[in-house]
C-alpha positions in Angstrom: -13.9 -11.6 25.7 -11.5 -13.7 23.7 -11.7 -13.4 19.9 -12.6 -16.3 17.8 -14.1 -18.6 20.4 -17.8 -17.5 20.3 -20.3 -18.7 17.7 -21.7 -16.3 15.1 -25.0 -14.7 16.3 -27.4 -13.9 13.4 -31.0 -13.7 12.4 -32.9 -16.8 11.3 -36.6 -17.6 10.4 -38.4 -19.9 12.8 -41.5 -21.7 11.3 -44.0 -22.5 14.0 -46.4 -25.5 13.9 -49.3 -23.4 12.6 -47.2 -22.1 9.7 -46.4 -18.7 11.0 -42.8 -17.5 10.6 -41.0 -15.3 13.1 -37.5 -14.0 13.1 -35.1 -14.7 16.0 -31.4 -14.2 16.7 -29.6 -17.5 17.1 -26.3 -19.3 16.7 -28.1 -22.2 14.8 -27.4 -22.5 11.1 -26.5 -19.4 9.1 -28.0 -16.0 8.3 -31.5 -16.3 6.7 -31.9 -20.1 7.2 -35.3 -21.4 8.3 -35.8 -23.7 11.3 -39.1 -25.7 11.3 -40.4 -26.6 14.8 -42.2 -29.9 15.5 -43.2 -28.8 19.0 -43.7 -25.3 20.1 -45.9 -23.4 22.7 -48.8 -23.6 20.3 -48.8 -27.4 20.2 -47.1 -28.7 23.4 -49.4 -30.0 26.1 -47.4 -28.2 28.8 -48.6 -24.9 27.4 -51.9 -25.9 25.9 -53.3 -27.8 28.9 -53.8 -30.9 26.7 -53.4 -34.5 27.8 -52.0 -34.6 31.3 -51.8 -38.3 31.5 -48.5 -39.4 33.2 -47.0 -42.5 31.8 -45.8 -44.9 34.5 -43.0 -47.0 33.0 -42.2 -49.9 35.3 -44.0 -48.5 38.4 -41.5 -45.6 38.8 -44.2 -43.1 39.8 -45.6 -45.6 42.3 -42.1 -46.2 43.8 -41.5 -42.5 44.1 -44.9 -41.8 45.8 -44.3 -44.7 48.2 -40.8 -43.5 49.1 -41.8 -39.9 49.7 -45.4 -40.5 51.0 -44.6 -39.0 54.4 -43.4 -35.6 53.0 -46.8 -34.4 51.9 -46.4 -34.5 48.1 
């Protein structure tokens, strides 16, 4: 590896949406800084099974479904 081209890898505190703090290695910030998350696996609908409503802006989903209707999607 070349010297001087890689970012520093250090331990930071990550504050989850429920207030818990975990330590992770990261290149973000500097040693000991705290990153507060707005969205994490505890709050994001993709992991929680929350609202699965798909927003159809301008009929894009309809266009896609019509275009690929014969493929069995």
